[in-house]
C-alpha positions in Angstrom: 132.8 49.0 110.7 130.6 49.6 107.7 127.4 47.7 107.2 126.6 46.3 103.7 123.6 48.0 102.1 122.0 46.0 99.3 121.2 47.9 96.1 117.5 47.0 96.4 114.7 46.9 99.0 111.6 44.8 98.3 108.9 46.1 100.6 106.0 43.7 101.0 102.9 45.3 102.3 100.5 43.0 104.2 97.4 43.0 106.3 95.4 40.0 107.5 96.0 37.9 104.3 98.3 35.2 105.6 96.6 32.8 103.1 98.0 34.8 100.2 101.2 36.1 102.0 103.1 32.8 101.8 102.8 32.6 98.0 103.9 36.2 97.6 106.8 35.7 100.0 108.0 32.5 98.3 107.9 34.2 94.9 110.1 37.1 96.2 112.6 34.9 98.0 113.1 32.7 94.9 113.8 35.6 92.5 116.7 35.1 90.1 118.0 38.4 91.4 118.9 37.9 95.1 120.8 40.9 96.3 118.0 42.7 98.2 116.5 43.1 101.6 112.9 42.1 102.1 111.2 44.7 104.2 107.9 43.2 105.4 105.5 45.9 106.5 102.6 44.5 108.5 99.7 46.8 109.1 99.0 45.4 112.5 97.6 42.0 111.3 95.6 39.8 113.7 95.7 36.5 111.8 99.1 35.1 112.9 101.1 36.9 110.3 103.7 38.1 112.8 104.3 34.6 114.1 104.6 33.2 110.6 107.1 35.8 109.3 109.2 35.7 112.5 109.5 32.0 112.1 111.2 32.2 108.7 114.9 31.7 108.4 116.2 34.1 105.8 118.6 36.9 106.7 117.2 39.2 104.0 113.9 39.5 105.9 113.3 42.6 108.1 109.9 42.6 109.8 108.2 45.9 110.8 104.8 45.9 112.5 102.9 49.2 112.4 101.2 50.6 115.5 97.4 50.3 115.6 96.9 54.0 115.2 98.9 54.2 112.0 97.1 51.4 110.1 96.4 53.0 106.8 97.4 51.6 103.4 98.9 55.0 102.4 101.1 55.2 105.5 102.3 51.6 105.1 103.3 52.1 101.5 104.9 55.5 102.1 107.0 54.2 105.0 108.7 51.7 102.7 110.6 54.5 101.0 111.8 55.9 104.3 112.7 52.6 106.1 114.4 51.0 103.1 118.1 50.4 103.1 118.4 49.9 99.3 118.8 52.8 96.9 116.1 51.3 94.8 112.7 50.3 96.3 109.7 48.3 95.1 106.6 48.3 97.3 104.5 45.3 96.4 101.4 43.7 97.9 100.6 40.4 99.6 98.1 39.2 97.1 100.3 39.6 94.0 102.9 37.2 92.7 106.2 38.1 91.0 107.4 36.1 88.1 110.8 34.5 88.8 112.9 37.1 86.8 110.9 40.2 87.6 113.4 41.9 89.9 116.3 41.0 87.6 114.5 42.4 84.5 113.7 45.7 86.3 117.2 46.1 87.8 118.7 45.4 84.4 116.3 48.0 82.8 117.4 50.7 85.2 121.1 49.8 84.8 120.8 50.1 81.0 118.9 53.4 81.2 120.7 55.4 83.8 118.5 58.4 83.1 115.4 56.4 84.2 114.4 56.8 87.9 111.3 54.6 87.9 110.2 51.6 86.0 107.0 49.5 86.1 105.9 46.4 84.2 102.9 44.9 82.5 100.8 42.4 84.5 98.9 39.2 83.9 95.8 38.3 86.0 95.0 35.4 88.3 91.8 34.7 90.1 91.4 34.5 93.9 92.6 30.9 93.8 95.7 31.7 91.8 94.5 30.3 88.5 95.4 32.2 85.3 92.6 34.3 83.9 92.1 35.2 80.2 94.6 37.8 79.2 94.9 40.5 76.5 96.9 38.9 73.7 100.2 40.1 72.3 103.2 41.7 73.8 104.4 45.3 74.0 107.6 47.1 73.5 109.6 48.5 76.4 109.4 52.3 76.6 111.2 55.2 78.1 109.3 58.4 78.8 111.4 61.5 78.9 110.4 64.2 81.5 106.7 65.1 81.0 106.1 62.4 78.3 104.2 60.0 80.6 101.7 62.7 81.5 101.1 63.5 77.8 100.8 59.8 77.0 98.3 59.3 79.8 96.0 61.8 78.1 95.8 59.5 75.2 96.3 56.0 76.5 95.3 56.3 80.2 98.1 53.8 80.8 97.6 53.0 84.5 100.6 51.5 86.4 100.1 48.7 88.8 101.6 49.8 92.1 102.9 46.4 93.0 105.2 46.5 89.9 106.7 49.9 90.4 110.5 50.1 91.2 111.9 53.5 92.2 115.3 55.1 92.7 114.8 56.7 96.1 116.7 59.8 95.0 113.7 60.6 92.8 111.1 60.4 95.5 109.0 63.5 95.2 109.3 66.0 98.1 105.6 65.9 98.8 105.9 62.2 100.0 107.1 63.1 103.5 106.3 60.6 106.2 105.4 63.5 108.6 102.4 64.4 106.5 100.8 61.1 107.3 101.8 61.1 110.9 99.9 64.4 111.3 96.9 64.2 108.9 95.5 67.6 107.9 91.8 68.3 108.1 92.0 69.9 104.6 92.8 66.5 103.1 89.1 66.0 102.8 87.2 62.8 101.9 89.7 60.1 100.9 87.0 58.6 98.6 87.2 61.7 96.4 90.7 60.8 95.4 90.6 57.0 95.7 93.1 55.3 93.4 94.5 58.3 91.7 97.9 58.0 93.5 98.6 55.0 91.2 99.0 57.6 88.3 100.1 60.7 90.3 103.1 59.0 91.8 104.9 58.1 88.5 103.6 61.4 87.0 105.3 63.4 89.8 108.5 61.5 89.3 108.2 62.1 85.5 108.0 65.8 86.1 111.8 65.9 86.5 113.0 62.4 85.6 112.6 59.8 82.8 110.5 56.8 83.7 110.3 53.4 82.0 107.8 50.6 81.2 108.5 46.9 80.6 106.0 45.5 78.1 106.3 41.8 79.2 104.1 40.6 82.0 106.3 40.2 85.1 103.7 40.3 87.8 100.6 38.2 88.4 97.9 40.4 89.7 95.3 38.7 91.8 91.7 39.7 91.0 88.9 39.3 93.5 85.7 41.2 94.0 87.0 43.0 97.1 89.4 44.9 94.9 86.7 46.6 92.9 85.8 50.1 94.0 83.1 50.4 96.6 83.2 54.2 96.7 79.8 56.0 96.6 81.1 58.1 93.7 82.9 56.4 90.9 83.5 59.7 89.0 84.7 62.3 91.6 88.3 61.0 91.7 88.7 61.9 88.0 88.3 65.6 88.8 91.3 66.1 91.1 93.3 63.6 89.0 93.3 65.7 85.9 93.6 69.0 87.8 96.8 67.7 89.5 98.1 66.2 86.2 97.8 69.7 84.6 99.8 71.2 87.5 102.4 68.5 87.1 102.6 69.1 83.3 103.0 72.8 83.9 106.1 72.1 86.0 107.9 70.3 83.3 110.7 72.5 81.8 110.1 73.3 78.2 106.8 71.4 78.0 103.6 72.9 76.6 100.8 71.1 78.5 97.5 70.4 76.6 95.5 72.6 79.0 92.3 72.2 77.0 92.6 68.4 77.2 93.1 68.4 81.0 90.2 70.7 81.5 87.9 68.7 79.2 88.6 65.7 81.3 87.6 67.7 84.4 84.3 68.7 82.7 83.8 65.1 81.6 84.0 63.7 85.1 81.9 66.5 86.4 79.1 65.6 84.0 79.7 61.9 84.5 79.2 62.4 88.2 75.9 64.0 87.7 74.7 61.4 85.2 75.8 58.3 87.0 74.2 59.5 90.3 70.9 60.1 88.6 68.3 57.6 89.6 65.3 59.1 87.7 64.8 58.1 84.1 65.7 61.6 82.8 68.7 63.9 83.3 68.1 67.0 85.3 67.8 70.3 83.2 70.7 72.0 85.0 73.0 69.1 84.0 71.7 69.2 80.4 72.3 72.9 80.2 75.8 72.5 81.5 76.5 69.7 79.0 75.3 71.9 76.2 77.6 74.7 77.1 80.6 72.4 77.3 79.9 70.6 74.0 79.4 73.9 72.2 82.7 75.2 73.4 84.4 71.9 72.3 82.6 72.2 68.9 83.7 75.8 68.4 86.5 75.0 65.9 86.1 78.0 63.7 86.9 80.6 66.3 90.2 79.0 67.1 89.4 78.8 70.8 91.4 76.7 73.3 88.8 74.0 73.3 89.2 73.5 69.5 92.3 71.4 70.2 91.8 67.8 68.7 92.9 66.3 72.0 90.2 68.2 73.9 87.5 67.1 71.5 88.6 63.5 71.7 88.6 63.7 75.5 85.1 65.1 75.3 83.8 62.3 73.0 81.4 60.8 75.7 80.0 64.3 76.2 79.3 64.6 72.4 77.6 61.2 72.5 75.5 62.1 75.6 74.4 65.3 74.0 73.4 63.5 70.8 71.5 60.8 72.6 69.6 63.4 74.5 69.0 65.7 71.5 69.6 63.9 68.1 71.7 66.0 65.7 73.9 67.5 68.4 77.3 68.9 67.4 78.8 65.8 65.9 80.0 67.6 62.7 82.8 69.0 64.9 84.3 65.5 65.2 84.8 65.1 61.4 88.4 64.4 60.5 89.6 63.6 64.0 92.3 60.9 64.2 92.3 58.7 67.3 95.5 56.8 66.4 97.6 56.1 69.5 94.6 56.6 71.8 93.1 54.0 74.1 90.5 51.6 72.7 87.6 53.3 74.4 88.4 56.6 72.7 88.8 54.9 69.3 85.6 53.1 69.7 83.6 56.2 70.9 84.8 58.0 67.8 83.4 55.1 65.6 80.1 55.4 67.6 80.0 59.2 67.0 80.8 58.8 63.3 78.0 56.3 62.8 75.5 58.5 64.5 76.6 61.5 62.4 76.2 59.6 59.2 73.0 57.8 60.1 71.2 59.2 63.1 68.7 56.3 63.0 71.3 53.6 63.4 72.0 51.7 66.6 74.8 49.4 67.7 72.1 47.4 69.6 70.1 46.5 66.5 71.6 42.9 66.4 70.2 42.4 69.9 66.6 43.2 69.0 64.2 41.0 70.8 66.7 40.0 73.5 66.8 41.1 77.1 69.9 43.3 77.7 71.9 43.3 81.0 74.8 45.8 81.4 77.7 44.9 83.6 78.7 48.2 85.2 76.9 51.4 86.1 79.3 54.1 85.0 79.2 56.6 82.0 79.3 54.0 79.2 76.4 52.1 80.9 74.4 55.4 81.0 75.1 55.9 77.3 74.0 52.4 76.5 70.8 52.8 78.5 70.0 56.0 76.6 70.8 54.3 73.3 68.5 51.4 74.1 65.7 53.7 75.2 66.0 55.8 72.1 65.4 52.7 69.9 63.0 50.8 72.1 65.3 48.0 73.3 64.9 46.6 76.8 67.6 46.9 79.5 66.7 44.7 82.4 69.3 46.0 84.8 72.8 47.0 85.4 75.0 44.6 87.4 77.7 46.1 89.6 80.1 44.6 92.2 80.2 48.0 94.0 78.0 47.4 97.1 77.2 51.1 97.5 75.6 51.1 94.0 73.5 47.9 94.5 69.8 48.6 95.1 69.9 52.0 93.5 69.0 52.9 89.9 70.9 54.4 86.9 68.6 56.5 84.8 65.7 54.5 86.0 67.3 51.1 85.5 67.9 49.0 88.6 71.4 48.2 89.7 71.8 44.6 90.9 74.5 42.6 92.7 76.5 40.0 90.6 74.5 37.2 92.3 71.5 38.4 90.3 73.1 36.8 87.3 73.0 33.3 88.9 69.4 33.7 90.0 67.8 35.6 87.0 70.0 35.5 83.9 68.6 33.4 81.0 70.2 31.7 78.1 68.8 34.2 75.6 70.0 37.2 77.6 72.9 39.4 76.3 75.3 40.8 78.9 77.2 43.9 77.7 80.5 44.8 79.5 80.5 48.6 79.7 84.0 49.2 81.0 86.1 51.9 79.3 89.4 50.4 80.5 90.9 47.5 78.6 90.3 44.7 81.2 87.4 42.9 79.6 89.3 39.7 79.8 89.2 39.4 83.5 85.7 41.1 83.9 84.4 38.3 81.7 86.0 35.7 84.0 84.4 37.4 87.0 81.0 37.4 85.3 81.3 33.7 84.4 81.6 32.9 88.1 78.0 34.0 88.5 76.5 32.5 85.3 74.8 29.1 85.3 73.4 29.5 81.8 75.2 30.1 78.4 74.1 33.7 78.2 75.8 35.8 75.5 78.6 38.0 76.8 80.4 40.8 74.9 81.9 44.2 75.2 80.3 47.4 74.0 83.5 47.9 72.0 82.9 44.7 70.2 79.4 45.7 69.2 80.8 48.7 67.5 83.7 46.9 65.8 81.7 44.1 64.4 79.7 44.4 61.2 76.1 45.3 61.7 73.8 42.4 62.4 76.4 39.9 63.5 76.4 38.7 67.1 78.2 35.3 67.6 76.7 32.6 69.8 79.8 32.6 72.1 81.7 35.8 72.4 85.2 36.3 73.5 86.2 40.0 73.7 88.3 40.9 70.7 91.9 42.0 70.9 91.9 45.8 70.5 95.7 46.0 70.5 96.0 48.5 73.3 98.3 48.9 76.3 97.6 47.2 79.6 
């Protein structure tokens, strides 16, 4: 007697979040597409999750509780692809909520594009209480990436899939994702914090090495934003190094593709320098880092000799290094950036190119000039924050502190500027302060909402991108981050 196997498995990963689990479960069970099994993978919760799930009366639910010695997020997620009955699998999380037609839209996309083996969707954001947060405006077109195209696109857009919205045909599961690897961890795996988060990109990239993958531009998943989701790794830069090294290897494995080797390697150099700079507590950058920076920038600037680093993509990837070099030693090698076109790149790259061009044309100019006489607070303590500190110091503007939700950064310094917890805003921020969001990624809309939770005064709040896109001398009284028309 044959047993019916539904075409789709929805794997819901959970751990001690029963207060969110019910809402996520209800959204899945009420989907307009109903022909699926719901594989609920519990990472050994202790909050009554098991009793709650086993009390539900729906034949589509299959409950699996992990053993205590296998309680890792990676193992829980990977096991979904091996325990699933359906040919297609989506591994989603207990704090995110599907829109009613999400599964239907994704299944239809895969049916209409039989060459596509993986599809993910755009997301909208909700706060910890489920209330809608400000969103990036506009909609995007659906896309299909032929083998290798997603990796090339990532070099430009850094389009970062949300794991909860990724649906995969199990036939395309990369061979490296074997369950045995996680049952018997290897000592050579190293520090997990060195690669934290990069699987979100590497997973679709590895599928795209041999298969087409797709993207749905309409928000079909509500992503819950809460402070515990922000990175608390000691290093916020190290994961970028293995990410781009592995992406280069993936690109080299695409038949007929010519990977932009120089661009991948420039990103590796970029994150190496970023690591050194963002971990610097003194008010000056160490000479060995400055010398290493000089060598990299000169290679990138060597257009005339036709070297590998002369590729336009490599110089665009190295923009923050050019800016850092110029802020440390005015003049720099900015002439090498003339004529570069950042069309199709993410908003951070386009904005950094504007910044570099302004410095090239007028070395005495500053994006911070409209803020003269005001106390500046920077939200974030990564590379852009370091560049803003150096920019302010060069022109005599006062940066009071950096604010960071990363608890391992709080209490330290970035280039001599103290790093505070978000609660500092509630206690110390004044109505005349200006808070600059220093994020490179295009999520200012929800970072602003997070900041507002800690503000009791009408301080001015804006993105560093907005400072460069606005005419000189104009800073509005109430700022809402501008729409930079980029992908989510």
